[in-house]
C-alpha positions as CSV (number, residue, x, y, z in Angstrom):
1,M,58.6,134.3,160.2
2,E,61.1,132.0,158.6
3,N,60.6,133.7,155.2
4,A,61.0,137.1,156.7
5,T,64.3,136.0,158.4
6,T,65.6,134.5,155.2
7,D,64.8,137.7,153.3
8,R,66.6,139.9,155.9
9,A,69.6,137.5,155.9
10,T,69.9,137.5,152.1
11,P,70.9,140.8,150.7
12,N,69.9,141.8,147.2
13,K,72.9,141.1,144.9
14,T,73.5,142.6,141.6
15,P,73.4,140.0,138.8
16,A,76.8,138.9,137.4
17,Y,75.8,139.8,133.8
18,I,75.4,143.4,134.8
19,W,79.0,143.6,136.0
20,I,80.1,141.8,133.0
21,G,78.4,144.3,130.8
22,I,80.0,147.2,132.8
23,I,83.5,145.7,132.2
24,A,82.8,145.2,128.5
25,L,81.6,148.9,128.2
26,V,84.6,150.2,130.0
27,Y,86.7,148.2,127.3
28,L,84.6,149.8,124.6
29,L,85.2,153.3,126.1
30,I,89.0,152.6,126.0
31,V,88.9,151.3,122.4
32,A,86.8,154.3,121.4
33,V,89.4,156.8,122.7
34,G,92.0,154.8,120.9
35,I,90.0,155.0,117.6
36,I,89.7,158.7,118.0
37,S,93.4,159.1,118.6
38,Y,94.3,157.1,115.6
39,G,91.6,158.8,113.4
40,F,92.7,162.3,114.4
41,K,96.3,161.6,113.6
42,L,95.3,160.0,110.3
43,A,93.1,162.9,109.3
44,A,95.3,165.8,110.5
45,G,98.8,164.5,110.2
46,D,101.2,167.3,110.7
47,R,98.4,169.8,110.3
48,A,96.7,169.1,113.7
49,T,97.4,172.5,115.1
50,E,96.1,174.3,111.9
51,L,92.8,172.4,112.4
52,F,92.4,174.0,115.8
53,Q,93.6,177.5,115.1
54,F,90.0,178.7,116.0
55,A,90.6,177.6,119.5
56,T,94.1,179.0,120.1
57,N,92.3,181.8,121.8
58,P,91.7,180.5,125.3
59,L,88.3,182.2,125.4
60,A,87.2,180.4,122.3
61,G,88.4,177.0,123.7
62,L,86.6,177.7,126.9
63,I,83.4,178.4,125.0
64,V,83.7,175.3,122.7
65,G,84.1,173.1,125.8
66,T,81.0,174.8,127.5
67,L,78.7,174.7,124.5
68,T,79.7,171.1,123.6
69,T,79.1,169.8,127.1
70,A,75.8,171.7,127.5
71,L,74.5,170.2,124.3
72,I,75.7,166.7,125.1
73,Q,74.9,167.0,128.8
74,S,78.0,164.8,129.7
75,S,81.4,166.3,130.7
76,S,82.7,162.6,130.8
77,T,82.0,162.3,127.1
78,V,83.5,165.6,126.2
79,T,86.7,165.2,128.2
80,S,87.1,161.6,126.9
81,I,86.9,163.0,123.3
82,I,89.4,165.7,124.3
83,V,91.8,163.1,125.6
84,G,91.5,161.2,122.3
85,L,92.2,164.4,120.4
86,V,95.2,165.3,122.4
87,A,96.5,161.9,121.9
88,G,96.1,162.4,118.1
89,G,98.0,165.7,118.1
90,L,95.9,168.5,119.6
91,P,98.2,170.7,121.7
92,V,97.6,170.3,125.5
93,T,97.7,174.1,125.7
94,I,94.7,174.5,123.4
95,A,92.8,171.6,125.2
96,V,93.1,173.1,128.8
97,P,90.5,175.7,128.3
98,M,88.1,173.1,126.7
99,V,88.4,171.0,129.7
100,M,87.5,174.0,132.0
101,G,84.6,174.8,129.8
102,A,83.3,171.2,130.1
103,N,83.1,171.9,133.9
104,I,80.7,174.8,133.3
105,G,78.6,173.0,130.6
106,T,78.0,170.0,132.8
107,T,76.1,172.0,135.4
108,I,73.1,172.5,133.0
109,T,71.6,169.1,133.9
110,N,71.0,169.7,137.6
111,T,69.7,173.3,136.9
112,V,67.1,171.8,134.6
113,V,66.3,169.2,137.2
114,S,65.4,172.0,139.7
115,L,62.7,173.1,137.2
116,G,60.6,170.1,138.4
117,H,59.9,172.1,141.6
118,I,58.8,175.3,139.8
119,R,55.1,175.0,140.8
120,N,56.0,175.4,144.5
121,A,57.8,178.8,145.1
122,E,59.5,177.7,148.3
123,E,60.6,174.4,147.0
124,F,61.8,175.9,143.7
125,R,63.8,178.5,145.6
126,S,65.7,175.8,147.5
127,A,66.1,173.4,144.5
128,F,67.3,176.2,142.1
129,A,69.8,177.5,144.7
130,A,71.1,173.9,145.2
131,A,71.4,173.5,141.4
132,T,73.1,176.9,140.6
133,I,75.6,176.8,143.4
134,H,77.4,174.2,141.2
135,D,77.2,176.7,138.3
136,F,78.6,179.6,140.3
137,F,81.4,177.5,141.9
138,N,82.6,176.3,138.5
139,L,82.3,179.9,137.1
140,T,84.4,181.1,140.0
141,C,87.1,178.4,139.3
142,V,87.3,179.4,135.6
143,L,87.6,183.1,136.5
144,I,90.4,182.5,138.9
145,F,92.4,179.6,137.2
146,L,92.0,180.4,133.5
147,P,94.0,183.7,133.8
148,L,96.6,181.9,136.0
149,E,96.9,179.1,133.5
150,I,97.3,181.5,130.5
151,T,100.1,183.4,132.3
152,T,101.9,180.5,134.1
153,H,100.7,177.2,132.7
154,F,100.9,175.8,136.2
155,L,98.2,173.1,135.6
156,E,100.1,172.0,132.5
157,K,103.4,171.8,134.3
158,I,102.0,170.0,137.3
159,A,100.1,167.5,135.1
160,S,103.2,167.0,132.9
161,F,105.4,166.2,136.1
162,F,102.9,163.5,137.3
163,S,102.4,162.0,133.9
164,N,106.1,161.6,133.4
165,L,106.3,160.2,136.9
166,L,103.4,157.7,136.2
167,F,104.9,156.4,132.9
168,S,108.4,156.1,134.2
169,N,107.2,153.1,136.0
170,T,105.9,149.9,134.3
171,F,102.3,150.9,135.3
172,I,100.6,150.3,131.9
173,G,102.9,147.8,130.4
174,F,104.8,144.7,131.7
175,N,108.4,144.1,130.6
176,G,107.8,146.2,127.5
177,F,104.4,144.7,126.6
178,D,101.6,147.1,126.6
179,F,98.3,145.3,127.4
180,I,96.1,148.3,126.5
181,Q,97.6,148.6,123.1
182,A,97.4,144.8,122.6
183,A,93.6,145.0,123.5
184,I,93.0,148.0,121.1
185,L,95.2,147.1,118.0
186,P,92.9,144.3,116.7
187,I,89.9,146.7,116.5
188,I,92.1,149.3,114.8
189,N,93.2,146.8,112.3
190,L,89.7,145.6,111.6
191,L,88.5,149.2,111.0
192,K,91.5,149.7,108.7
193,L,90.0,147.0,106.5
194,V,86.6,148.7,106.5
195,T,87.9,152.1,105.7
196,H,90.9,151.3,103.3
197,S,89.0,152.5,100.3
198,F,88.3,156.0,101.8
199,L,90.5,158.8,100.5
200,P,92.5,161.0,103.0
201,P,91.3,162.7,105.1
202,F,88.0,160.9,105.0
203,D,89.5,157.7,106.4
204,G,90.6,159.6,109.5
205,I,87.1,161.3,109.8
206,A,85.5,157.9,109.6
207,F,87.7,156.7,112.5
208,I,86.9,159.8,114.5
209,T,83.1,159.5,113.9
210,I,83.1,155.8,114.9
211,G,85.0,156.6,118.0
212,V,82.7,159.4,119.1
213,I,79.7,157.2,118.6
214,L,81.3,154.5,120.6
215,I,82.1,156.9,123.4
216,F,78.5,158.1,123.5
217,V,77.2,154.5,123.6
218,S,79.7,153.3,126.3
219,I,79.2,156.1,128.7
220,L,75.5,156.2,128.3
221,Y,75.1,152.4,129.0
222,I,77.8,152.4,131.6
223,G,75.7,154.9,133.4
224,K,72.6,152.8,133.0
225,L,74.1,149.7,134.3
226,L,75.9,151.3,137.2
227,K,72.5,153.0,138.3
228,L,70.9,149.3,138.2
229,A,74.0,148.0,140.3
230,I,74.6,150.7,142.8
231,V,72.4,153.8,142.6
232,G,70.4,152.6,145.6
233,Q,73.7,152.4,147.6
234,A,74.5,155.8,146.2
235,K,71.3,157.2,147.7
236,T,72.1,155.5,151.0
237,L,75.6,157.0,151.0
238,L,74.2,160.4,150.4
239,R,71.7,160.3,153.3
240,S,74.3,158.7,155.6
241,A,76.7,161.6,154.9
242,I,74.3,164.3,155.7
243,G,75.4,166.5,158.7
244,R,78.8,164.8,158.9
245,G,80.9,167.7,157.9
246,S,82.2,169.2,154.8
247,L,85.1,166.7,154.2
248,M,82.7,163.8,154.5
249,G,80.4,165.6,152.0
250,I,83.2,166.2,149.5
251,F,84.3,162.6,149.9
252,S,80.8,161.2,149.5
253,G,80.2,163.3,146.3
254,M,83.4,162.2,144.9
255,L,82.8,158.5,145.7
256,V,79.2,158.5,144.3
257,T,80.3,160.2,141.1
258,M,83.1,157.7,140.6
259,L,80.6,154.9,141.1
260,V,77.9,156.2,138.7
261,Q,80.4,157.7,136.3
262,S,78.4,161.0,136.1
263,S,78.6,164.2,138.1
264,S,75.2,165.1,136.6
265,T,73.7,162.0,138.2
266,T,75.1,162.9,141.6
267,T,74.0,166.5,141.6
268,S,70.7,165.6,140.2
269,L,70.2,163.2,143.2
270,I,70.9,166.1,145.5
271,V,68.7,168.8,144.0
272,P,65.3,167.1,144.9
273,L,66.5,166.5,148.4
274,A,67.3,170.3,148.8
275,G,63.9,171.2,147.1
276,T,62.0,169.1,149.7
277,G,64.0,170.5,152.6
278,L,66.0,167.4,153.6
279,L,69.3,169.1,152.7
280,T,70.3,172.7,153.3
281,L,72.4,174.7,150.7
282,E,75.4,174.5,153.0
283,E,75.1,170.6,153.0
284,V,74.6,170.4,149.2
285,Y,77.7,172.6,148.5
286,P,80.4,170.0,149.5
287,F,78.7,167.2,147.6
288,T,78.9,169.2,144.3
289,L,82.6,169.9,144.9
290,G,83.1,166.0,145.4
291,A,81.2,165.4,142.2
292,N,83.6,167.7,140.3
293,I,86.6,165.7,141.4
294,G,84.9,162.3,141.0
295,T,83.9,162.9,137.4
296,C,87.7,163.1,136.4
297,I,88.0,159.3,136.6
298,T,86.5,158.8,133.2
299,A,89.2,160.9,131.4
300,L,91.9,159.0,133.5
301,I,90.6,155.8,132.3
302,A,90.3,157.0,128.8
303,A,94.0,158.2,128.8
304,T,95.1,154.7,129.3
305,A,93.7,153.8,125.9
306,V,95.8,155.7,123.5
307,L,98.2,154.1,121.0
308,N,100.6,157.0,120.8
309,N,101.4,160.1,122.8
310,H,100.5,158.5,126.1
311,L,102.1,161.3,128.1
312,A,100.0,164.0,126.4
313,A,96.8,162.1,126.9
314,M,97.6,161.5,130.5
315,Q,98.6,165.1,131.0
316,I,95.3,166.6,129.9
317,A,93.4,164.0,132.0
318,M,95.4,165.1,134.9
319,V,94.9,168.7,134.2
320,H,91.2,168.1,134.6
321,L,91.9,166.4,138.0
322,F,94.3,169.1,139.2
323,F,91.9,171.9,138.1
324,N,89.1,170.5,140.1
325,V,91.2,169.6,143.2
326,S,92.8,173.1,143.1
327,G,89.4,174.8,142.8
328,V,88.0,172.9,145.8
329,T,91.2,173.5,147.9
330,L,91.4,177.3,147.1
331,I,87.7,178.4,146.9
332,Y,86.2,176.1,149.6
333,G,89.3,176.6,151.8
334,T,89.1,180.4,151.7
335,P,86.2,181.7,153.7
336,F,85.5,184.7,151.6
337,L,85.7,182.8,148.4
338,R,83.6,180.0,149.8
339,Q,80.7,182.3,150.4
340,L,80.6,183.8,147.0
341,P,78.8,180.8,145.2
342,I,76.4,180.5,148.1
343,L,75.4,184.2,148.0
344,A,75.1,184.2,144.2
345,A,73.0,181.1,144.2
346,Q,70.7,182.3,147.0
347,T,70.2,185.8,145.2
348,L,69.4,184.2,141.8
349,A,67.1,181.7,143.4
350,K,65.1,184.4,145.2
351,V,64.8,186.4,142.0
352,A,63.9,183.3,139.9
353,S,61.2,182.1,142.4
354,D,59.5,185.5,142.2
355,R,59.8,185.7,138.5
356,K,60.0,182.1,137.2
357,Y,60.5,183.0,133.6
358,L,64.0,184.3,134.6
359,A,65.0,180.7,135.4
360,F,64.6,179.8,131.7
361,V,66.2,183.1,130.6
362,Y,69.2,182.2,132.8
363,I,69.6,178.7,131.4
364,I,69.3,179.8,127.8
365,S,71.6,182.8,128.3
366,V,74.4,181.2,130.3
367,F,74.7,177.9,128.6
368,F,73.8,178.8,125.0
369,L,73.2,182.4,124.0
370,I,76.2,184.2,125.7
371,P,78.7,181.5,124.6
372,V,77.5,181.6,121.0
373,I,77.8,185.5,121.0
374,L,81.3,185.3,122.5
375,L,82.4,182.7,120.1
376,E,81.1,184.7,117.2
377,L,82.9,187.8,118.6
378,T,86.1,186.0,119.0
379,S,85.8,184.6,115.5
380,M,85.3,188.0,114.1
381,R,88.3,189.3,115.9
382,S,90.5,186.6,114.7
383,Q,89.4,187.4,111.1
384,M,90.1,191.1,111.6
385,I,93.7,190.2,112.8
386,D,94.4,188.0,109.9
387,F,93.1,190.7,107.6
C-alpha cells in the first residue's frame, strides 16, 4: 500500500538531459538556417533571382514546395530551408507559393498511415477519410488563396507589416547587440576556415549543403526527443479535447503540433483513433486545422536565425502563419466551404474502401505524378516563351 501511494504521488518526470538535448537541437536548427542564408548569398550573390527563374511561375513554385515536402515528409524542414533561402536573397514573392505547396505535401504522411487499416473495409473508410480531409482542406486553401495572393499580394503585405512592427522593437537584440547573430557567427567563421580553399560558387554550395543536413538532423531528433518527453501528454490532451467543440479541437491540434514540432505526428495520432471509431470525421477536422497553424512555429524560430535580411526571413515565416490562419478562418468559418473537404474525403474514402488499389493510385498521382507532369509542362511553356 505504501509503495502504491508513493507511485501515485510521484509523477513521471522527463529526465533533464532530454530537455538539454532539445535546447541544443533548437540552437542547431537556428545555426543551420543561418548557415543556409550565408551560403546562398555566397553562392548566388546578385544572381539569386536568376537561380530561381524556374519558379517565377507561381504554379511551378507551388509544385516545387509540394514535391519537396512529399519526398522529405516534413513541412517544418522545407519551410525552414525556404526561410534560409529568402534570407540569402530569394525573393519573398517566389517563396510564397513554395510555402503553400509545403502545406499540400505534408499531408502525405497521415494518408500513408491510414493504409494500416486497409484490411478492414469499415476501419479503412473512416481512417482514409480522416487522413484525406487534411489533403482536401489544404487543396481548397491553395485554390482560394493562391489566385488572391498572385493578384493582390495580401499575405505578403500583411506579413511585411507585422515583420516591420516586430523588428522596430528591440525584440531580438538588446541595446544594439544581437544575441542570435552572436551565437551563430562563431560557427560561420569556423566553416569559413574549412571551406576557404573552395572556389566560388562551391564554397556557398558547401555551406548550403551543411545547413540542409543540419536542419534534417535537428528537426528529426527534436521530434524524437519531444516524443519521449511529451507525446504521452499529447495523447492525453487529444482524448480530453474530444467532444468539447471546434475551437477546443483547433486549439488542441495547434498546441500538440507546437509541442511535438510536427503536424504529421499530430495528424498521424488522430487517424488510428478515427479508424477504430473513437473519433468522428467532424471531430478530426478541427484537430487537423490546428495542426496547420501549430506547424508554423518552426519557421518562426528559424527566422530569428538569419545574419542578414531579417525582415524578409520573418516575412516569409509570417506568410506561412497568416496563410494557415486565414484558411482556417475563411473555410471553417463559412458553412458551405467547411463542408467541401468533408464531402470530398467521405466520397473518396467510400470509393477507396470498395477498390483499395485506388488509395495507392490517389497517393502516387496527387503527391508525385501530377506535380511532376505539371512541373514539366510549366518548364516546356517557359522554354517556348524564351524561344
